[in-house]
C-alpha positions in Angstrom: 142.5 103.9 117.1 143.4 101.0 114.9 146.6 99.1 115.5 149.5 99.8 113.2 151.4 96.7 112.0 154.5 96.5 109.8 155.3 94.1 107.0 157.8 93.7 104.3 156.9 95.6 101.1 156.1 93.5 98.0 156.1 94.3 94.3 152.3 94.9 94.5 153.0 97.8 97.0 154.8 99.9 94.3 151.8 102.0 93.5 150.8 102.7 97.1 154.3 103.5 98.1 154.6 106.0 95.2 151.3 107.6 96.2 152.5 108.0 99.8 155.8 109.4 98.6 153.9 112.0 96.4 151.5 113.0 99.2 154.3 113.2 101.8 156.5 115.2 99.4 153.6 117.6 98.7 153.1 118.2 102.4 156.7 118.3 103.4 158.6 119.8 100.4 155.9 121.4 98.3 156.5 124.9 99.8 160.3 124.4 99.7 160.8 123.1 96.2 157.5 122.9 94.2 159.4 121.7 91.0 160.7 118.6 92.9 157.1 117.6 93.8 155.6 118.4 90.4 158.4 116.5 88.7 157.6 113.2 90.4 156.3 110.8 87.7 153.9 108.6 89.6 153.9 105.7 87.0 157.7 105.6 86.8 158.0 105.9 90.6 155.5 103.0 91.1 157.6 100.8 88.8 160.8 101.7 90.6 159.2 100.9 94.0 157.8 97.6 92.8 161.3 96.7 91.5 163.0 97.8 94.7 160.6 95.9 96.9 161.7 92.6 95.3 165.4 93.5 95.6 167.8 92.4 98.3 169.9 95.5 98.8 167.5 97.5 101.0 164.9 96.7 103.6 161.6 98.2 102.7 158.8 97.9 105.2 155.3 99.3 105.1 153.0 100.4 107.9 149.4 99.2 107.7 146.6 100.6 109.8 143.0 99.3 109.4 144.0 97.4 106.3 145.5 100.5 104.5 149.2 101.1 103.9 149.9 104.5 105.5 153.7 104.7 105.4 157.0 103.1 104.5 160.6 103.1 105.5 163.7 102.1 103.5 167.0 101.2 105.2 170.2 99.5 104.1 173.9 100.0 103.4 175.3 103.5 102.8 175.6 104.7 99.2 178.7 106.8 100.1 181.7 106.2 102.2 180.8 105.8 105.8 182.6 104.3 108.7 182.4 100.5 108.8 179.3 99.2 110.5 177.2 102.2 109.6 173.7 101.6 108.1 171.4 104.2 106.6 167.8 105.0 106.9 167.1 106.2 103.4 163.5 107.3 103.8 160.6 107.3 106.2 157.3 108.8 104.8 153.7 108.7 106.0 150.5 109.8 104.6 149.9 113.3 106.0 146.7 112.0 107.6 148.7 109.3 109.4 151.1 111.6 111.2 151.0 111.6 115.0 149.7 108.0 115.5 153.1 106.4 116.2 153.6 104.8 112.7 156.7 106.8 112.0 158.3 105.7 115.3 157.4 102.1 114.6 159.0 102.3 111.1 162.2 103.9 112.5 162.5 101.5 115.3 162.0 98.6 112.9 164.7 100.0 110.5 167.1 100.3 113.4 166.4 96.8 114.6 167.0 95.5 111.0 170.3 97.4 110.7 171.5 96.1 114.1 170.5 92.5 113.1 172.6 92.9 110.0 175.6 93.8 112.0 175.5 97.6 111.9 176.7 99.5 115.0 175.5 102.9 113.9 172.9 104.6 111.8 172.9 107.7 109.8 170.3 109.6 107.8 169.8 112.9 106.0 166.9 115.3 106.6 165.9 118.6 105.0 167.5 121.4 106.9 164.2 123.4 106.7 162.1 120.5 108.2 162.1 121.2 111.9 159.3 118.6 112.5 161.4 115.8 111.1 164.6 117.0 112.8 162.8 117.1 116.1 161.3 113.7 115.5 164.7 112.1 114.8 166.3 113.9 117.8 163.6 112.5 120.0 164.6 109.0 118.8 168.2 109.6 119.7 169.7 110.9 116.5 172.1 113.8 116.7 173.2 116.3 114.0 176.8 115.7 113.2 177.6 118.8 111.2 177.3 117.1 107.8 175.7 119.2 105.1 174.8 118.5 101.5 172.1 119.2 98.9 169.4 116.9 97.7 167.1 117.8 94.8 167.8 121.5 95.4 167.2 121.3 99.1 169.9 121.8 101.8 170.1 118.7 103.9 171.8 117.9 107.2 173.2 114.5 108.5 172.1 112.9 111.7 173.6 109.8 113.4 173.0 107.5 116.3 174.6 104.4 117.7 172.8 101.1 117.6 172.4 99.0 120.6 173.9 95.6 120.1 171.5 92.8 120.5 172.3 91.0 123.7 171.6 87.4 124.0 169.4 86.4 127.0 171.4 85.4 130.1 171.4 81.7 130.7 169.0 80.5 133.4 
């Protein structure tokens, strides 16, 4: 199995990130909200991702396996009021063919490390309520449902949180 490596997304990754988003949405949400998937404009989404990749607000990382980008993660500050020190994982998506090889876990762990390095002490994320695979994945990584509920693009979503371990300096020798 080829090794998966992570790197920062660049403007030239806009198209591949948009394609991954579309394929992941088809597999994940296509049966829950077909209109949401059909309404994704690939050209506009590619441009938006290219622009976001050059911004400084969010951390966008891509997972690469055997020279091919197979997934991405977006993390950063909350877009709504959250307790101080809370960072957000906005998205983690993989090509359906890349599920189960550990790339998702690498992307989440990298996002958590980035949030901790920026001073965050907790992380939150939203996940589709009717996505038991994703909910189990995040629970396995230490996230817990906190009772928060909302709606995103016509889908009921639930909020998960987890504390972030503070980076400890190495003990002096």
